[in-house]
C-alpha positions in Angstrom: 121.7 175.4 91.6 120.9 171.7 92.1 118.4 170.3 89.5 116.0 167.0 90.4 116.9 165.0 87.1 114.7 161.7 87.9 112.1 160.1 90.4 110.9 156.4 90.7 109.0 154.6 93.4 109.6 151.1 94.5 108.4 148.8 96.7 110.3 147.6 99.7 108.7 144.4 100.8 110.1 141.6 103.0 107.8 139.2 101.2 110.8 138.7 98.5 112.6 137.1 101.2 110.3 133.9 100.7 109.6 131.2 98.4 106.8 132.5 96.2 105.5 128.7 95.8 105.2 128.8 99.4 103.1 132.0 99.9 99.6 130.6 100.3 98.8 132.0 103.7 99.5 129.2 106.4 97.9 128.7 109.5 100.8 130.5 111.3 103.3 132.8 109.5 105.9 131.6 111.5 105.8 128.2 109.6 107.5 130.1 106.6 110.1 131.3 108.5 110.9 129.8 111.5 111.7 131.5 114.9 109.2 132.2 117.7 106.8 135.3 117.5 106.1 137.7 120.1 102.8 138.4 121.6 103.2 142.2 119.8 102.8 140.7 116.4 99.6 139.3 115.4 100.5 136.8 112.4 98.1 137.0 109.6 96.2 133.3 109.5 93.3 132.2 107.7 91.7 131.1 111.0 92.6 133.9 113.6 89.4 135.5 114.8 90.9 139.0 115.5 90.0 141.8 113.2 93.6 142.6 111.9 92.7 143.6 108.3 91.7 147.3 107.4 89.9 147.5 103.8 88.2 150.2 102.6 87.3 151.7 106.0 86.3 149.0 107.5 88.0 146.2 109.8 87.7 142.5 109.0 89.4 139.1 110.4 90.3 137.0 107.5 87.0 134.8 107.2 84.6 138.2 106.8 87.1 139.7 104.6 87.0 136.5 102.3 83.2 136.8 102.3 83.4 140.1 101.4 85.3 139.8 98.3 83.2 136.3 97.4 79.9 138.6 97.4 81.7 141.1 95.5 83.1 138.6 92.8 86.5 140.2 93.0 87.9 137.6 89.9 91.2 139.2 90.5 91.7 137.1 93.7 91.0 133.9 91.9 93.2 134.9 88.8 96.3 135.9 91.0 95.9 133.3 94.0 98.1 130.7 92.3 101.7 129.4 92.8 102.2 130.5 89.0 100.9 134.0 89.3 103.0 134.4 92.5 106.1 133.2 90.8 105.3 135.6 88.0 104.9 138.5 90.1 108.2 138.0 92.0 110.0 137.4 88.4 108.4 140.8 87.1 109.5 142.8 90.4 113.0 141.3 90.2 113.3 142.6 86.8 112.2 145.6 87.6 114.7 146.0 90.9 117.6 144.9 88.3 116.3 147.5 85.7 115.8 150.3 87.8 119.5 150.1 89.1 121.1 149.6 85.8 119.2 152.6 84.6 119.9 154.9 87.8 123.7 153.8 87.9 124.4 154.0 84.1 121.8 156.5 82.7 120.5 158.8 85.5 124.2 158.6 87.3 122.8 161.3 90.1 125.1 162.9 92.5 122.5 162.4 95.4 119.4 160.4 96.3 116.8 161.9 98.4 115.3 158.6 99.5 111.8 158.9 101.4 111.0 155.8 103.6 109.2 154.9 106.9 110.2 153.2 109.9 109.3 149.7 111.3 110.5 150.5 115.2 114.1 150.7 113.8 115.0 154.3 114.2 111.5 155.1 116.0 112.1 154.1 119.6 109.1 154.7 122.3 111.2 157.9 123.3 110.8 159.5 119.8 108.0 159.0 116.9 108.3 162.2 115.1 105.9 162.9 112.0 108.7 163.9 109.8 112.7 163.2 110.1 115.9 164.0 108.3 119.0 162.5 109.2 122.0 164.9 108.5 125.1 162.3 109.7 127.9 161.5 107.6 126.6 157.8 106.9 124.3 155.0 107.4 125.7 151.9 108.3 124.4 148.5 107.1 125.6 145.7 109.8 127.1 142.9 108.7 125.3 139.7 110.1 128.6 138.7 111.7 128.9 142.0 114.1 124.7 141.9 114.3 125.0 140.4 118.2 122.6 141.2 120.8 123.7 145.1 120.9 122.3 145.4 117.5 118.7 146.0 116.5 117.3 144.2 113.4 114.9 141.8 114.5 111.7 144.6 114.1 108.5 143.9 114.9 109.9 140.1 116.1 108.4 139.2 112.5 110.1 136.2 111.2 109.6 137.3 107.2 111.0 140.7 108.0 113.9 139.2 110.1 114.6 137.2 107.5 114.5 140.0 105.0 116.7 141.7 107.1 119.1 139.1 106.9 119.2 138.8 102.9 119.8 142.7 103.1 122.8 143.0 105.3 126.2 142.4 103.8 127.5 138.9 104.7 131.5 139.7 105.2 131.5 143.5 106.1 130.1 146.6 107.7 129.0 148.7 105.1 128.5 152.5 105.1 126.4 154.0 102.9 127.5 157.6 102.4 124.8 160.7 103.5 124.8 164.0 101.5 124.9 165.8 104.6 125.2 169.3 103.5 121.6 168.7 101.4 120.0 167.2 104.1 120.9 170.1 106.4 119.6 172.7 103.8 116.4 170.4 103.6 115.9 170.8 107.5 116.6 174.6 107.0 114.5 175.2 104.3 111.7 173.2 106.5 112.2 175.6 109.4 111.7 178.3 107.3 108.4 176.9 105.9 107.3 176.1 109.5 107.6 172.3 109.0 108.8 171.0 112.2 111.4 168.2 111.7 112.8 166.1 113.7 116.6 165.1 112.5 119.8 163.3 113.7 123.5 163.8 113.4 124.9 160.7 115.1 124.1 157.3 114.2 121.0 156.2 116.0 120.9 154.3 119.6 117.9 152.9 120.5 116.0 153.5 123.9 117.7 150.1 125.7 121.2 151.4 124.3 121.4 149.1 121.3 122.9 150.3 118.1 120.3 150.4 115.4 121.6 149.5 111.5 120.1 151.0 108.5 116.3 150.4 108.3 115.3 148.2 105.5 113.1 150.5 103.6 116.7 152.3 103.0 118.7 148.8 102.9 116.3 147.3 100.4 117.1 150.2 97.8 120.7 149.9 98.4 120.9 146.3 98.2 118.1 145.0 95.8 118.6 148.2 93.3 121.9 150.1 93.6 123.5 146.9 94.6 125.6 148.8 97.3 126.8 151.6 95.1 128.1 154.5 97.3 125.5 157.0 96.0 125.0 159.6 98.8 122.0 160.0 100.0 119.6 161.7 102.3 117.3 159.3 104.6 114.0 161.2 104.8 111.3 159.3 107.1 107.6 159.8 107.1 105.7 158.3 109.8 103.2 155.9 108.5 102.5 153.7 111.6 102.6 155.3 114.9 99.7 157.5 116.3 98.9 160.0 117.1 101.4 161.9 114.7 100.8 160.0 111.8 100.7 163.0 109.0 97.7 163.3 106.9 98.2 162.9 103.0 97.7 166.7 102.3 100.2 167.5 105.1 102.6 164.8 103.1 102.0 166.7 99.8 102.8 170.0 101.3 105.9 168.2 102.9 107.1 166.7 99.5 106.9 170.2 97.7 109.0 171.9 100.2 111.6 169.3 99.7 111.5 169.4 96.2 112.2 173.1 96.5 114.6 173.2 98.7 116.5 171.0 96.3 116.4 173.2 93.5 117.5 176.2 96.0 120.5 174.0 97.0 123.5 176.0 96.1 125.5 173.2 94.4 125.7 172.2 90.8 124.2 168.7 91.2 122.0 166.3 89.7 119.6 164.7 92.3 117.2 161.5 92.0 114.4 161.3 94.5 112.8 158.1 95.6 109.8 156.5 97.4 110.4 153.5 99.1 107.3 152.0 100.0 104.2 149.8 98.8 100.9 149.6 97.1 98.1 148.2 99.0 98.9 145.5 101.7 98.2 143.9 103.6 94.9 143.5 102.1 95.3 144.4 98.6 93.1 147.5 96.8 93.6 147.0 93.4 91.2 150.2 92.7 93.1 152.2 95.1 96.3 151.2 93.4 95.1 152.1 89.9 94.0 155.3 91.3 97.6 156.2 92.5 99.1 155.3 89.5 96.3 157.4 87.3 97.2 160.3 89.7 100.8 160.2 89.3 100.3 160.1 85.7 98.0 163.3 85.7 99.7 164.8 88.3 96.3 165.1 90.5 97.1 167.2 93.3 93.4 166.8 94.4 93.7 163.4 94.5 97.0 163.4 96.6 95.9 165.9 99.1 92.2 164.0 99.3 92.8 160.5 99.8 90.8 159.1 102.9 93.0 158.4 106.0 90.4 155.3 106.6 92.4 153.9 103.2 95.8 154.5 104.5 95.9 152.2 107.3 98.3 149.4 108.0 100.5 148.8 105.2 98.3 151.2 102.5 99.9 154.2 105.2 103.4 153.6 102.9 101.1 155.4 100.0 102.2 158.5 101.8 105.7 158.3 100.9 104.6 158.2 97.3 102.4 161.1 98.2 105.4 162.9 99.4 107.4 162.3 96.2 104.6 163.3 93.8 104.9 166.4 95.8 108.6 166.8 95.3 108.2 166.0 91.5 105.2 168.6 91.0 107.5 171.3 91.2 109.6 169.7 88.3 108.8 169.4 84.3 109.7 165.5 84.9 106.9 163.3 83.0 105.4 160.0 85.2 105.5 157.0 83.4 104.1 153.4 84.8 106.9 150.5 85.0 104.9 147.8 86.5 102.1 147.1 88.9 101.9 143.4 90.2 99.7 141.4 92.9 100.9 138.8 95.4 97.7 137.2 96.4 98.2 134.9 99.3 94.8 134.0 100.0 91.0 134.2 98.9 90.7 137.1 101.2 92.7 139.4 98.7 95.6 139.2 101.6 98.8 140.1 100.2 100.7 143.0 98.5 100.3 144.9 95.0 103.9 146.0 93.9 104.0 149.0 92.2 106.9 150.6 90.3 106.9 154.0 88.5 109.3 156.9 87.5 109.4 160.7 86.1 111.9 161.5 83.9 
């Protein structure tokens, strides 16, 4: 039978495509990246009156959130809201990407990787937005920029920052096919059915509703480009719906889903070592260090009650990506592997505490 030999989580933020010396929140995000924004994407600004920041059950605009933090005396914002601290956070994160990659490829040497991510309107189109999905095809293609013409979707959310990140994360000269461990993927789907989880699954390359091809979603390409350096480790893409109502899963359901996947891997009739990963983010767009620390502590303590009981109000906007980590924690709960925190840094972009926490952790 297969063995879960290692687990880890990592951020996949497009913010790493930007210059850390120019991350103080501008009047328009587009000023950092060029290009045009659509009406569907509301950029974070210091003057925007729209309430777009979800923080501890409330919804605020930038000015309101800044006042809230000032009244609370949150010194972590003052400490981290400098170019020097942002550069330091980038350097520490890049060091983690390199260290993780070297460890996985040179020490862990998995035969397969089960990679949990979320979708940012890449594979999920208007026609299909499932709660959970497993891809069971033979490969996922990372499309070169030369081939990424009008028939290829990669300008997700019409967000220039993510668009620029997508450019960075694609190969320059040739399409690259990341191999899928389709036998394990199909086995997970079969086990899910027996345990009464209704999953969407795909066996063919994704085609969007308007007929164009869709390349590798950036939650997955980020791990393969920045951490694995395009090493051909066969993987199983597992998607957790973090953003799209009305079928976003609860944390409780995510944890149970993860436990099911963990048992499925262990029952896979193959003498192989499987690593598991959650590619998501800690708190963002409004950073919440208390929630970040609570998540790290819960991973260390194997706190099932915490994972299952996180308030959905705390998992709005970017915080929804905690569900990937909750799913991962469920997967690792069926093993004897022990958790270690690797890194937790804050990329703060304004006095409203806007930005992203970058959390790294591992089970071994």
